[in-house]
All heavy atoms as an XYZ file, in Angstrom:
941
protein
N       0.853     -1.155      0.034
C       0.023      0.047      0.021
C       0.898      1.233      0.023
O       1.909      1.274      0.761
C      -0.917     -0.006      1.253
C      -1.820      1.197      1.230
S      -3.043      1.231      2.574
C      -2.130      1.023      4.038
N       0.535      2.187     -0.784
C       1.230      3.455     -0.848
C       0.212      4.563     -0.483
O      -0.908      4.657     -0.991
C       1.755      3.832     -2.267
C       2.847      2.733     -2.635
C       2.373      5.164     -2.373
C       3.323      2.796     -4.075
N       0.607      5.350      0.490
C      -0.242      6.404      1.012
C       0.394      7.772      0.626
O       1.571      8.009      0.889
C      -0.316      6.290      2.555
C      -1.024      7.427      3.186
N      -0.350      8.442      3.835
C      -2.369      7.665      3.318
C      -1.253      9.265      4.344
N      -2.491      8.864      4.077
N      -0.419      8.607      0.055
C       0.074      9.968     -0.422
C      -0.314     10.981      0.693
O      -1.411     10.985      1.141
C      -0.482     10.388     -1.710
C      -0.084      9.503     -2.864
C      -0.973      8.766     -3.543
C       1.256      9.424     -3.221
C      -0.619      7.983     -4.610
C       1.673      8.606     -4.273
C       0.685      7.848     -4.968
N       0.668     11.845      1.046
C       0.358     12.922      1.929
C      -0.514     13.909      1.155
O      -0.042     14.586      0.246
C       1.618     13.547      2.455
C       1.391     14.727      3.363
C       2.659     15.436      3.844
C       2.294     16.635      4.650
N       3.466     17.313      5.049
N      -1.763     14.113      1.537
C      -2.675     15.033      0.828
C      -3.056     16.221      1.564
O      -3.862     17.005      1.135
C      -3.941     14.195      0.351
C      -3.690     13.309     -0.811
C      -3.265     14.059     -1.979
N      -3.449     13.322     -3.189
C      -3.048     13.735     -4.366
N      -2.571     14.928     -4.531
N      -3.207     12.969     -5.459
N      -2.509     16.363      2.847
C      -2.866     17.499      3.632
C      -1.617     18.189      4.246
O      -0.714     17.432      4.731
C      -3.883     17.176      4.752
C      -5.156     16.597      4.151
C      -5.383     15.270      4.177
C      -6.118     17.468      3.646
C      -6.584     14.745      3.588
C      -7.300     16.947      3.095
C      -7.494     15.630      3.127
N      -1.580     19.477      4.223
C      -0.453     20.265      4.832
C      -1.029     21.087      5.952
O      -2.074     21.623      5.819
C       0.157     21.108      3.761
O       1.049     21.999      4.294
N      -0.263     21.119      7.010
C      -0.702     21.870      8.216
C      -0.010     23.158      8.421
O      -0.047     23.735      9.506
C      -0.584     20.990      9.449
C      -1.566     19.809      9.361
C      -1.194     18.635      8.858
C      -2.866     20.030      9.872
C      -2.134     17.566      8.718
C      -3.756     18.931      9.795
C      -3.385     17.737      9.185
N       0.597     23.719      7.307
C       1.170     25.070      7.402
C       2.588     25.047      7.891
O       3.051     24.226      8.603
N       3.318     26.087      7.413
C       4.696     26.210      7.732
C       4.967     27.437      8.720
O       6.004     27.475      9.350
C       5.551     26.414      6.472
C       5.457     25.258      5.500
C       6.092     23.966      6.063
O       7.060     24.019      6.769
O       5.523     22.920      5.760
N       4.050     28.352      8.811
C       4.290     29.544      9.600
C       3.238     29.638     10.744
O       2.247     28.910     10.713
C       4.174     30.817      8.784
O       2.841     30.974      8.317
N       3.432     30.532     11.692
C       2.623     30.633     12.840
C       1.169     31.101     12.385
O       0.151     30.682     12.908
C       3.041     31.618     13.829
C       4.269     31.066     14.625
C       4.714     32.063     15.697
O       3.916     32.816     16.264
O       5.924     32.058     15.964
N       1.141     31.887     11.326
C      -0.105     32.503     10.906
C      -1.096     31.483     10.347
O      -2.335     31.622     10.510
C       0.052     33.611      9.914
O       0.717     33.128      8.774
N      -0.646     30.426      9.594
C      -1.510     29.442      9.036
C      -1.316     28.046      9.674
O      -1.664     27.059      9.039
C      -1.398     29.411      7.520
C       0.008     28.989      7.103
O       0.924     28.819      7.880
O       0.077     28.757      5.826
N      -0.713     27.990     10.844
C      -0.447     26.745     11.482
C      -1.592     25.821     11.675
O      -1.511     24.621     11.564
C       0.277     26.984     12.755
C       0.983     25.828     13.323
C       1.900     26.178     14.558
O       1.564     27.202     15.202
N       2.868     25.422     14.865
N      -2.803     26.365     12.020
C      -3.926     25.625     12.372
C      -4.889     25.378     11.212
O      -5.952     24.758     11.407
C      -4.664     26.298     13.525
C      -3.834     26.429     14.751
C      -3.393     25.087     15.330
O      -4.202     24.138     15.358
N      -2.176     24.990     15.773
N      -4.558     25.803     10.042
C      -5.529     25.680      8.882
C      -4.927     24.676      7.901
O      -4.081     24.910      7.135
C      -5.674     27.046      8.172
C      -6.244     28.088      9.143
C      -6.686     26.838      6.980
C      -6.255     29.459      8.618
N      -5.385     23.461      7.971
C      -4.969     22.345      7.072
C      -5.359     22.706      5.646
O      -6.497     23.224      5.399
C      -5.654     21.124      7.587
C      -6.195     21.457      8.892
C      -6.377     22.950      8.926
N      -4.470     22.417      4.678
C      -4.726     22.662      3.277
C      -4.601     21.386      2.499
O      -3.738     20.565      2.780
C      -3.794     23.710      2.715
C      -3.944     25.054      3.368
C      -2.959     26.044      2.813
C      -3.104     27.391      3.541
N      -2.027     28.240      3.332
N      -5.487     21.213      1.554
C      -5.492     20.017      0.664
C      -4.309     20.190     -0.380
O      -4.087     21.227     -0.934
C      -6.772     19.875     -0.083
C      -6.785     18.709     -1.110
C      -7.263     17.396     -0.478
C      -7.324     16.297     -1.457
N      -8.674     15.922     -1.929
N      -3.524     19.120     -0.492
C      -2.477     19.044     -1.478
C      -3.089     18.337     -2.687
O      -3.392     17.133     -2.585
C      -1.265     18.320     -0.988
C      -0.644     19.060      0.136
C      -0.192     18.250     -2.092
C       0.444     18.291      0.921
N      -3.280     19.022     -3.811
C      -3.971     18.389     -4.898
C      -3.145     18.196     -6.123
O      -3.645     18.175     -7.250
C      -5.233     19.213     -5.231
O      -4.840     20.534     -5.577
N      -1.850     17.956     -5.900
C      -0.956     17.689     -7.014
C      -1.336     16.392     -7.715
O      -1.543     15.318     -6.997
C       0.486     17.553     -6.415
O       0.819     18.716     -5.727
C       1.520     17.324     -7.521
N      -1.451     16.424     -8.986
C      -1.737     15.205     -9.865
C      -0.561     14.252     -9.711
O       0.675     14.680     -9.912
C      -2.067     15.629    -11.207
C      -2.597     14.490    -12.071
C      -3.103     14.985    -13.417
C      -3.870     13.936    -14.098
N      -4.506     14.469    -15.270
N      -0.812     12.984     -9.484
C       0.277     12.000     -9.405
C       0.081     10.970    -10.396
O      -1.026     10.341    -10.531
C       0.210     11.353     -8.020
C       0.427     12.407     -6.879
C       1.346     10.282     -7.862
C       0.189     11.943     -5.490
N       1.173     10.703    -11.223
C       1.137      9.637    -12.172
C       1.806      8.370    -11.467
O       2.754      8.501    -10.776
C       1.976      9.939    -13.430
C       1.350     11.091    -14.185
O       0.118     11.137    -14.307
O       2.078     11.977    -14.652
N       1.159      7.226    -11.672
C       1.682      6.019    -11.072
C       1.500      4.857    -12.037
O       0.558      4.811    -12.861
C       0.996      5.752     -9.695
C      -0.576      5.938     -9.753
C      -1.360      4.983    -10.164
C      -1.064      7.136     -9.414
C      -2.715      5.113    -10.268
C      -2.442      7.284     -9.495
C      -3.291      6.297     -9.917
N       2.386      3.842    -11.917
C       2.343      2.741    -12.892
C       1.397      1.650    -12.463
O       1.155      1.424    -11.260
C       3.767      2.186    -12.796
C       4.217      2.492    -11.447
C       3.519      3.795    -11.036
N       0.767      0.967    -13.400
C      -0.136     -0.223    -13.117
C       0.765     -1.373    -12.651
O       0.317     -2.248    -11.936
C      -0.827     -0.527    -14.394
C      -0.054      0.145    -15.460
C       0.682      1.298    -14.869
N       2.048     -1.425    -13.084
C       2.953     -2.431    -12.712
C       4.178     -1.696    -12.036
O       4.780     -0.784    -12.675
C       3.498     -3.284    -13.893
C       2.323     -3.991    -14.562
C       4.545     -4.266    -13.363
C       1.608     -5.023    -13.730
N       4.431     -2.013    -10.841
C       5.560     -1.403    -10.043
C       6.624     -2.378     -9.877
O       6.491     -3.369     -9.204
C       4.937     -0.922     -8.675
C       5.951     -0.218     -7.720
C       6.398      1.091     -8.348
C       5.265      0.068     -6.420
N       7.761     -2.121    -10.541
C       8.925     -3.019    -10.447
C      10.032     -2.394     -9.604
O      10.577     -1.351     -9.971
C       9.457     -3.331    -11.868
C      10.538     -4.386    -11.905
O      11.063     -4.800    -10.790
O      10.963     -4.730    -12.985
N      10.224     -2.963     -8.459
C      11.237     -2.476     -7.487
C      12.560     -3.213     -7.553
O      13.442     -3.006     -6.690
C      10.696     -2.549     -6.066
C       9.358     -1.753     -5.822
C       8.906     -2.021     -4.401
C       9.530     -0.335     -6.093
N      12.828     -4.015     -8.574
C      13.976     -4.828     -8.752
C      15.299     -3.959     -8.693
O      16.279     -4.389     -8.145
C      13.952     -5.603    -10.016
O      12.878     -6.441    -10.050
N      15.262     -2.812     -9.356
C      16.455     -2.006     -9.334
C      16.654     -1.092     -8.108
O      17.519     -0.289     -8.054
C      16.478     -1.139    -10.608
C      15.296     -0.187    -10.706
O      14.294     -0.362     -9.992
O      15.353      0.807    -11.496
N      15.748     -1.289     -7.124
C      15.761     -0.430     -5.946
C      16.191     -1.180     -4.693
O      16.106     -0.609     -3.591
C      14.425      0.236     -5.721
C      14.041      1.071     -6.952
C      13.087      2.093     -6.526
N      12.518      2.824     -7.732
C      13.110      3.777     -8.372
N      14.331      4.156     -8.019
N      12.511      4.345     -9.321
N      16.569     -2.428     -4.757
C      16.960     -3.244     -3.630
C      18.359     -3.833     -3.821
O      18.761     -4.086     -4.970
C      15.951     -4.347     -3.309
C      14.555     -3.789     -2.968
C      15.856     -5.323     -4.433
N      19.034     -4.116     -2.721
C      20.357     -4.672     -2.774
C      20.236     -6.157     -2.954
O      20.878     -6.781     -3.771
C      21.144     -4.308     -1.502
C      21.330     -2.789     -1.506
C      22.456     -5.091     -1.494
C      21.918     -2.297     -0.227
N      19.411     -6.830     -2.145
C      19.297     -8.262     -2.136
C      18.338     -8.715     -3.277
O      17.113     -8.528     -3.136
C      18.754     -8.751     -0.767
C      18.675    -10.281     -0.723
O      19.043    -10.994     -1.688
N      18.113    -10.819      0.379
N      18.907     -9.260     -4.312
C      18.052     -9.729     -5.435
C      17.601    -11.149     -5.308
O      16.878    -11.633     -6.156
C      18.891     -9.612     -6.782
C      19.564     -8.291     -6.994
C      18.531     -7.299     -7.431
C      19.271     -5.941     -7.824
N      18.492     -4.848     -8.121
N      17.918    -11.815     -4.156
C      17.509    -13.197     -4.011
C      16.189    -13.338     -3.298
O      16.063    -13.983     -2.283
C      18.575    -13.938     -3.173
C      19.927    -13.948     -3.858
O      19.949    -14.053     -5.053
N      21.014    -13.828     -3.087
N      15.189    -12.687     -3.877
C      13.837    -12.746     -3.349
C      12.909    -13.263     -4.408
O      13.273    -13.260     -5.576
C      13.366    -11.378     -2.803
C      14.148    -11.009     -1.573
C      13.359    -10.317     -3.843
N      11.705    -13.734     -4.017
C      10.763    -14.289     -4.967
C      10.435    -13.339     -6.128
O      10.645    -13.662     -7.276
C       9.416    -14.593     -4.201
C       9.086    -16.031     -4.244
O       9.874    -16.832     -4.710
O       8.016    -16.344     -3.752
N      10.001    -12.182     -5.778
C       9.556    -11.291     -6.803
C       9.499     -9.793     -6.204
O       9.171     -9.663     -5.044
C       8.134    -11.569     -7.311
O       7.722    -10.595     -8.245
N       9.874     -8.867     -7.030
C       9.841     -7.480     -6.618
C       8.952     -6.679     -7.534
O       9.119     -5.457     -7.703
C      11.272     -6.880     -6.519
C      12.198     -7.516     -5.490
C      13.645     -7.070     -5.717
C      11.666     -7.174     -4.099
N       8.031     -7.386     -8.191
C       7.093     -6.795     -9.098
C       5.698     -6.791     -8.508
O       5.272     -7.830     -7.946
C       7.089     -7.472    -10.528
C       6.181     -6.848    -11.453
C       8.492     -7.435    -11.088
N       5.024     -5.631     -8.526
C       3.749     -5.486     -7.934
C       2.742     -4.978     -8.955
O       3.064     -4.137     -9.698
C       3.783     -4.600     -6.717
C       4.691     -5.117     -5.660
C       6.074     -4.915     -5.686
C       4.197     -5.871     -4.633
C       6.927     -5.364     -4.684
C       5.093     -6.350     -3.576
C       6.439     -6.134     -3.701
O       7.217     -6.643     -2.716
N       1.487     -5.463     -8.831
C       0.404     -5.018     -9.789
C      -0.606     -4.230     -8.990
O      -1.039     -4.627     -7.940
C      -0.259     -6.241    -10.474
C      -1.337     -5.869    -11.432
C      -1.966     -7.066    -12.037
O      -1.776     -8.179    -11.599
O      -2.718     -6.839    -13.042
N      -0.986     -3.042     -9.535
C      -1.980     -2.205     -8.936
C      -3.379     -2.910     -8.991
O      -3.756     -3.375    -10.114
C      -2.073     -0.885     -9.687
C      -3.034      0.186     -9.183
C      -2.586      0.695     -7.808
C      -3.156      1.298    -10.166
N      -4.107     -2.939     -7.872
C      -5.405     -3.583     -7.952
C      -6.534     -2.677     -7.401
O      -7.690     -3.002     -7.554
C      -5.430     -5.001     -7.328
C      -5.293     -4.953     -5.853
C      -6.374     -4.863     -4.993
C      -4.050     -4.987     -5.215
C      -6.273     -4.933     -3.621
C      -3.873     -5.047     -3.825
C      -5.003     -5.012     -3.040
N      -6.151     -1.585     -6.711
C      -7.177     -0.734     -6.209
C      -6.598      0.704     -5.883
O      -5.409      0.804     -5.571
C      -7.820     -1.304     -4.961
N      -7.451      1.698     -5.932
C      -7.073      3.078     -5.634
C      -8.205      3.640     -4.817
O      -9.419      3.519     -5.157
C      -6.961      3.917     -6.880
C      -5.929      3.302     -7.880
C      -6.618      5.362     -6.588
C      -5.987      3.890     -9.282
N      -7.856      4.310     -3.649
C      -8.869      5.042     -2.917
C      -8.657      6.534     -3.117
O      -7.478      6.996     -3.135
C      -8.643      4.701     -1.415
O      -9.505      5.484     -0.640
N      -9.657      7.265     -3.373
C      -9.643      8.693     -3.726
C     -10.249      9.510     -2.572
O     -11.271      9.053     -2.032
C     -10.286      9.041     -5.017
C      -9.869      8.106     -6.123
O      -8.764      8.166     -6.547
N     -10.729      7.259     -6.624
N      -9.734     10.710     -2.362
C     -10.433     11.618     -1.425
C     -10.692     12.940     -2.221
O      -9.851     13.532     -2.776
C      -9.551     11.940     -0.230
C     -10.202     12.948      0.724
N     -10.010     14.296      0.568
C     -11.049     12.785      1.753
C     -10.702     14.965      1.480
N     -11.336     14.062      2.180
N     -12.003     13.312     -2.259
C     -12.436     14.543     -2.867
C     -12.863     15.472     -1.743
O     -13.514     15.048     -0.806
C     -13.598     14.267     -3.798
C     -13.386     13.128     -4.709
N     -12.734     13.174     -5.870
C     -13.798     11.800     -4.581
C     -12.714     12.034     -6.489
N     -13.354     11.171     -5.669
N     -12.437     16.729     -1.816
C     -12.897     17.723     -0.836
C     -11.718     18.250     -0.045
O     -10.542     18.204     -0.541
N     -12.004     18.700      1.130
C     -10.952     19.353      1.964
C     -10.781     18.605      3.304
O     -11.470     17.601      3.568
C     -11.389     20.775      2.309
C     -11.508     21.757      1.079
C     -10.177     21.803      0.352
O      -9.123     22.002      0.988
N     -10.213     21.775     -0.978
N      -9.843     19.033      4.128
C      -9.605     18.419      5.380
C     -10.846     18.648      6.288
O     -11.387     19.682      6.309
C      -8.406     19.080      6.105
C      -8.072     18.511      7.401
C      -7.345     17.378      7.501
C      -8.462     19.120      8.572
C      -6.989     16.722      8.701
C      -8.139     18.591      9.802
C      -7.411     17.395      9.851
O      -7.082     16.888     11.084
N     -11.348     17.597      6.940
C     -12.482     17.650      7.782
C     -13.748     17.430      7.093
O     -14.817     17.162      7.793
N     -13.810     17.436      5.780
C     -14.992     17.066      5.036
C     -14.541     16.564      3.652
O     -13.507     16.852      3.196
C     -15.903     18.287      4.915
O     -15.320     19.211      4.060
N     -15.416     15.853      3.065
C     -15.046     15.346      1.740
C     -15.853     14.124      1.434
O     -16.768     13.669      2.134
N     -15.359     13.438      0.382
C     -16.051     12.275     -0.140
C     -15.004     11.302     -0.620
O     -13.992     11.698     -1.233
C     -16.957     12.753     -1.278
C     -17.767     11.612     -1.929
N     -18.771     10.948     -1.250
C     -17.671     11.044     -3.106
C     -19.270     10.012     -2.034
N     -18.603     10.044     -3.145
N     -15.233      9.958     -0.403
C     -14.264      8.977     -0.854
C     -14.915      8.176     -2.055
O     -16.087      7.853     -1.987
C     -13.929      8.000      0.279
C     -13.033      8.624      1.293
C     -13.527      9.321      2.357
C     -11.662      8.620      1.114
C     -12.681      9.890      3.304
C     -10.800      9.218      2.090
C     -11.293      9.853      3.105
O     -10.467     10.429      4.071
N     -14.106      7.927     -2.982
C     -14.504      6.967     -4.109
C     -13.283      5.991     -4.302
O     -12.341      6.132     -3.648
C     -14.739      7.778     -5.429
O     -13.532      8.411     -5.753
C     -15.845      8.708     -5.296
N     -13.564      4.966     -5.123
C     -12.483      4.029     -5.305
C     -12.531      3.436     -6.755
O     -13.581      3.391     -7.372
C     -12.612      2.869     -4.314
N     -11.417      2.922     -7.099
C     -11.314      2.138     -8.383
C     -10.801      0.785     -7.870
O      -9.910      0.688     -7.008
C     -10.248      2.700     -9.269
C     -10.569      4.104     -9.864
C     -10.100      5.242     -9.287
C     -11.370      4.171    -10.993
C     -10.394      6.478     -9.850
C     -11.653      5.425    -11.561
C     -11.160      6.574    -10.967
O     -11.462      7.788    -11.467
N     -11.230     -0.306     -8.468
C     -10.812     -1.634     -8.168
C     -10.817     -2.540     -9.358
O     -11.712     -2.419    -10.227
C     -11.601     -2.254     -7.004
N      -9.864     -3.435     -9.431
C      -9.788     -4.344    -10.561
C     -10.411     -5.728    -10.124
O     -10.037     -6.306     -9.150
C      -8.406     -4.536    -10.969
C      -8.146     -5.415    -12.191
C      -6.664     -5.462    -12.586
C      -6.470     -6.223    -13.825
N      -5.093     -6.286    -14.199
N     -11.295     -6.187    -10.961
C     -11.903     -7.570    -10.748
C     -10.859     -8.478    -11.308
O     -10.544     -8.553    -12.486
C     -13.197     -7.662    -11.562
C     -13.815     -9.026    -11.348
O     -13.211    -10.023    -11.500
N     -15.154     -9.042    -11.163
N     -10.203     -9.246    -10.442
C      -9.116    -10.138    -10.839
C      -9.565    -11.273    -11.773
O      -8.807    -11.616    -12.634
C      -8.505    -10.788     -9.546
C      -7.227    -11.490     -9.754
C      -6.129    -10.533    -10.104
C      -4.845    -11.258    -10.173
N      -3.805    -10.486    -10.858
N     -10.764    -11.772    -11.601
C     -11.280    -12.846    -12.499
C     -11.536    -12.335    -13.894
O     -11.124    -12.991    -14.887
C     -12.573    -13.466    -11.864
C     -12.188    -14.146    -10.556
C     -13.185    -14.492    -12.830
C     -13.404    -14.581     -9.704
N     -12.255    -11.187    -13.964
C     -12.655    -10.625    -15.298
C     -11.548     -9.712    -15.903
O     -11.606     -9.358    -17.058
C     -13.935     -9.835    -15.209
C     -15.140    -10.651    -14.694
C     -16.324     -9.753    -14.549
C     -15.447    -11.813    -15.704
N     -10.517     -9.360    -15.047
C      -9.538     -8.486    -15.500
C     -10.004     -7.099    -15.954
O      -9.524     -6.481    -16.916
C      -8.597     -9.103    -16.572
C      -7.782    -10.296    -16.110
C      -6.684     -9.960    -15.166
O      -5.998     -8.888    -15.392
O      -6.454    -10.722    -14.141
N     -11.046     -6.614    -15.299
C     -11.713     -5.318    -15.663
C     -11.748     -4.377    -14.507
O     -11.771     -4.821    -13.324
C     -13.134     -5.573    -16.132
C     -13.197     -6.426    -17.394
C     -14.475     -6.237    -18.093
C     -14.523     -7.157    -19.273
N     -14.376     -6.500    -20.533
N     -11.590     -3.109    -14.746
C     -11.575     -2.098    -13.688
C     -12.944     -1.481    -13.479
O     -13.718     -1.394    -14.454
C     -10.669     -0.954    -14.045
C      -9.217     -1.299    -13.763
C      -8.306     -1.904    -14.663
C      -8.485     -1.090    -12.623
N      -7.100     -2.079    -14.027
C      -7.194     -1.566    -12.804
C      -8.800     -0.531    -11.306
C      -6.242     -1.510    -11.789
C      -7.882     -0.454    -10.356
C      -6.602     -0.961    -10.542
N     -13.259     -1.193    -12.261
C     -14.576     -0.549    -11.898
C     -14.345      0.680    -11.023
O     -13.362      0.770    -10.290
C     -15.410     -1.566    -11.116
C     -15.878     -2.710    -11.966
N     -15.070     -3.865    -12.171
C     -16.992     -2.901    -12.732
C     -15.714     -4.651    -12.975
N     -16.874     -4.134    -13.316
N     -15.297      1.632    -11.167
C     -15.309      2.783    -10.357
C     -16.416      2.737     -9.326
O     -17.564      2.429     -9.714
C     -15.406      4.087    -11.196
C     -15.537      5.353    -10.470
C     -14.426      5.876     -9.798
C     -16.767      5.996    -10.347
C     -14.624      7.067     -9.099
C     -16.926      7.216     -9.609
C     -15.800      7.715     -9.005
N     -16.192      3.000     -8.079
C     -17.152      2.865     -7.002
C     -17.427      4.251     -6.391
O     -16.482      4.875     -5.969
C     -16.646      1.882     -5.870
C     -16.481      0.486     -6.354
C     -15.262      0.118     -6.944
C     -17.434     -0.483     -6.179
C     -15.074     -1.153     -7.433
C     -17.229     -1.767     -6.579
C     -16.079     -2.091     -7.187
N     -18.684      4.607     -6.329
C     -19.036      5.937     -5.772
C     -20.370      5.701     -5.013
O     -21.480      5.733     -5.648
C     -19.158      6.957     -6.898
C     -19.462      8.379     -6.298
O     -19.514      8.518     -5.100
O     -19.605      9.279     -7.101
N     -20.323      5.509     -3.753
C     -21.555      5.203     -2.911
C     -22.260      4.029     -3.474
O     -21.754      2.920     -3.530
C     -22.400      6.411     -2.773
C     -21.735      7.515     -1.964
O     -20.870      7.195     -1.103
O     -22.110      8.710     -2.090
N     -23.490      4.243     -4.013
C     -24.318      3.147     -4.475
C     -24.133      2.840     -5.973
O     -24.760      1.960     -6.503
C     -25.788      3.434     -4.255
C     -26.178      3.538     -2.783
C     -27.602      3.831     -2.597
C     -27.940      3.995     -1.163
N     -29.372      4.353     -0.942
N     -23.214      3.567     -6.616
C     -23.051      3.411     -8.072
C     -21.692      2.745     -8.352
O     -20.670      3.066     -7.716
C     -23.143      4.749     -8.791
C     -24.459      5.468     -8.488
C     -24.406      6.831     -9.147
O     -23.503      7.204     -9.845
N     -25.466      7.610     -8.888
N     -21.697      1.808     -9.349
C     -20.504      1.129     -9.756
C     -20.540      1.130    -11.275
O     -21.523      0.785    -11.921
C     -20.456     -0.375     -9.235
C     -19.207     -1.027     -9.764
C     -20.512     -0.384     -7.770
N     -19.421      1.558    -11.857
C     -19.299      1.631    -13.295
C     -18.023      0.810    -13.734
O     -16.996      0.958    -13.102
C     -19.084      3.009    -13.819
C     -20.146      3.993    -13.405
C     -20.003      4.837    -12.318
C     -21.376      4.119    -14.099
C     -20.956      5.707    -11.923
C     -22.324      5.003    -13.708
C     -22.139      5.785    -12.637
O     -23.170      6.684    -12.231
N     -18.079      0.172    -14.862
C     -16.936     -0.448    -15.494
C     -16.224      0.661    -16.245
O     -16.863      1.505    -16.859
C     -17.309     -1.540    -16.445
C     -16.138     -2.314    -16.979
C     -16.512     -3.451    -17.915
O     -17.381     -4.272    -17.559
O     -16.004     -3.507    -19.023
N     -14.862      0.726    -16.115
C     -14.100      1.761    -16.784
C     -12.951      1.135    -17.536
O     -12.580     -0.021    -17.341
C     -13.574      2.794    -15.746
C     -12.668      2.101    -14.711
C     -14.693      3.507    -15.086
C     -11.796      3.075    -13.941
N     -12.378      1.973    -18.406
C     -11.158      1.625    -19.179
C      -9.953      1.746    -18.288
O      -9.815      2.700    -17.476
C     -11.005      2.554    -20.344
C     -10.634      1.854    -21.652
O     -10.645      0.608    -21.649
O     -10.336      2.567    -22.597
N      -8.973      0.883    -18.439
C      -7.754      0.883    -17.578
C      -6.984      2.232    -17.723
O      -6.410      2.716    -16.809
C      -6.798     -0.254    -17.970
C      -5.576     -0.253    -17.053
C      -4.714     -1.446    -17.202
O      -5.160     -2.483    -17.768
N      -3.509     -1.384    -16.713
N      -7.048      2.876    -18.888
C      -6.390      4.148    -19.137
C      -6.869      5.229    -18.147
O      -6.168      6.120    -17.785
C      -6.541      4.628    -20.560
C      -5.731      3.911    -21.547
C      -6.334      2.549    -21.933
O      -7.570      2.260    -21.739
N      -5.556      1.640    -22.417
N      -8.085      5.105    -17.645
C      -8.694      6.124    -16.761
C      -7.981      6.082    -15.349
O      -8.018      7.074    -14.636
C     -10.158      5.883    -16.517
C     -10.920      6.216    -17.803
C     -12.424      6.082    -17.552
O     -12.996      6.624    -16.554
O     -13.145      5.381    -18.354
N      -7.283      5.018    -15.026
C      -6.667      4.958    -13.724
C      -5.147      5.242    -13.701
O      -4.497      5.238    -12.714
C      -6.882      3.628    -12.999
C      -6.382      2.426    -13.879
C      -8.395      3.421    -12.718
C      -5.103      1.909    -13.345
N      -4.568      5.552    -14.855
C      -3.145      5.800    -15.009
C      -2.740      7.023    -14.210
O      -1.613      7.144    -13.759
C      -2.733      5.923    -16.432
C      -2.954      4.713    -17.256
C      -2.195      3.499    -16.756
O      -1.102      3.582    -16.318
N      -2.904      2.354    -16.755
N      -3.566      8.020    -14.155
C      -3.274      9.306    -13.481
C      -4.561      9.839    -12.913
O      -5.393     10.351    -13.600
C      -2.683     10.228    -14.432
O      -2.272     11.406    -13.737
N      -4.687      9.754    -11.602
C      -5.968     10.114    -10.938
C      -5.670     11.345    -10.064
O      -4.779     11.404     -9.282
C      -6.540      8.959    -10.053
C      -7.757      9.402     -9.355
C      -6.784      7.728    -10.926
N      -6.521     12.382    -10.247
C      -6.360     13.662     -9.501
C      -6.320     13.563     -8.010
O      -5.603     14.214     -7.328
C      -7.382     14.644     -9.954
C      -7.182     15.174    -11.364
O      -6.099     15.070    -11.896
O      -8.134     15.713    -11.968
N      -7.248     12.712     -7.482
C      -7.480     12.698     -6.041
C      -7.033     11.413     -5.370
O      -7.500     11.016     -4.335
C      -8.968     12.909     -5.748
C      -9.378     14.377     -6.097
O      -8.676     15.308     -5.702
O     -10.439     14.554     -6.761
N      -6.070     10.654     -5.983
C      -5.618      9.397     -5.421
C      -5.044      9.684     -4.055
O      -4.240     10.620     -3.818
C      -4.526      8.826     -6.390
N      -5.405      8.790     -3.094
C      -5.042      8.997     -1.713
C      -4.239      7.680     -1.238
O      -3.250      7.884     -0.571
C      -6.301      9.149     -0.914
C      -6.118      9.546      0.542
C      -5.407     10.742      0.894
C      -6.653      8.809      1.566
C      -5.183     11.034      2.248
C      -6.504      9.119      2.908
C      -5.775     10.280      3.212
O      -5.580     10.610      4.529
N      -4.729      6.570     -1.628
C      -4.084      5.289     -1.367
C      -4.027      4.450     -2.615
O      -4.980      4.369     -3.358
C      -4.845      4.473     -0.278
C      -5.060      5.129      1.064
C      -6.106      4.338      1.831
C      -3.726      5.075      1.806
N      -2.863      3.842     -2.851
C      -2.706      2.823     -3.905
C      -2.480      1.426     -3.308
O      -1.721      1.350     -2.357
C      -1.502      3.232     -4.817
C      -1.481      4.600     -5.494
C      -0.223      4.721     -6.309
C      -2.665      4.791     -6.337
N      -3.158      0.459     -3.828
C      -3.002     -0.864     -3.343
C      -2.324     -1.780     -4.425
O      -2.898     -1.887     -5.516
C      -4.377     -1.462     -2.996
C      -4.984     -0.734     -1.823
C      -5.770      0.389     -2.056
C      -4.790     -1.132     -0.536
C      -6.401      1.067     -1.043
C      -5.388     -0.417      0.539
C      -6.186      0.647      0.324
N      -1.156     -2.329     -4.108
C      -0.499     -3.239     -5.027
C      -0.367     -4.552     -4.440
O      -0.327     -4.715     -3.207
C       0.949     -2.673     -5.321
C       0.999     -1.514     -6.166
C       0.966     -0.190     -5.702
C       1.179     -1.646     -7.602
C       1.109      0.867     -6.515
C       1.308     -0.532     -8.412
C       1.228      0.696     -7.864
O       1.380      1.800     -8.667
N      -0.361     -5.616     -5.293
C      -0.103     -6.968     -4.826
C       1.051     -7.579     -5.559
O       1.302     -7.233     -6.736
C      -1.323     -7.842     -4.898
C      -1.726     -8.198     -6.263
C      -3.025     -9.009     -6.299
O      -3.809     -9.022     -5.332
N      -3.262     -9.733     -7.434
N       1.787     -8.438     -4.886
C       3.011     -9.033     -5.476
C       2.605     -9.945     -6.657
O       1.679    -10.718     -6.591
C       3.758     -9.801     -4.474
C       5.144    -10.318     -4.920
C       5.825    -11.099     -3.863
C       6.522    -10.088     -2.973
N       7.546    -10.730     -2.106
N       3.407     -9.801     -7.720
C       3.178    -10.668     -8.898
C       4.185    -11.865     -8.733
O       5.390    -11.605     -8.604
C       3.496     -9.919    -10.184
C       3.410    -10.875    -11.411
C       2.518     -8.763    -10.354
N       3.644    -13.056     -8.750
C       4.493    -14.235     -8.547
C       5.261    -14.480     -9.811
O       4.733    -14.442    -10.909
C       3.661    -15.449     -8.176
C       2.872    -15.268     -6.914
C       3.789    -14.986     -5.693
O       4.853    -15.599     -5.530
N       3.362    -14.083     -4.827
N       6.514    -14.911     -9.619
C       7.366    -15.291    -10.777
C       6.770    -16.580    -11.413
O       6.407    -17.443    -10.676
C       8.799    -15.539    -10.346
C       9.587    -14.309    -10.086
C      11.029    -14.605     -9.787
C      11.859    -13.388     -9.485
N      13.239    -13.724     -9.200
N       6.917    -16.644    -12.711
C       6.440    -17.901    -13.379
C       7.537    -18.924    -13.197
O       8.713    -18.636    -13.443
C       6.107    -17.649    -14.787
C       4.871    -16.782    -14.974
C       4.590    -16.504    -16.420
C       3.380    -15.597    -16.566
N       3.141    -15.230    -17.962
N       7.118    -20.165    -12.849
C       8.061    -21.246    -12.752
C       8.337    -21.864    -14.150
O       7.443    -22.034    -14.920
C       7.594    -22.303    -11.771
C       7.505    -21.787    -10.377
C       7.035    -22.902     -9.413
C       6.910    -22.272     -7.985
N       6.527    -23.342     -7.052
N       9.602    -22.182    -14.399
C       9.974    -22.699    -15.694
C       9.759    -24.219    -15.722
O       9.783    -24.925    -14.858
C      11.507    -22.436    -15.990
C      11.741    -20.971    -16.121
O      10.810    -20.208    -16.530
N      12.926    -20.573    -15.869
């Protein structure tokens, strides 16, 4: 799981108590390969596949959560918003404005 810092609590005394939403757009990969970022290469797999995204819309103290999730059996992505669920194209999740949490799962190496 990757958690993005989406709120800032100010740097000066004047705005110290007023949290602000950080709404920087973040691009993230559907496949996350950490192989080149570790010293010990003798592990099962360092490749992870994105399977869900939690989004926060709004400001600190109020807002709304939505989610994207991949159906592993059908290999299709869905958007969840309260009582509504829509099937979406995978391209729609490549860069999400309000991504708050990314969920990845390890991809198992194929045995020869």
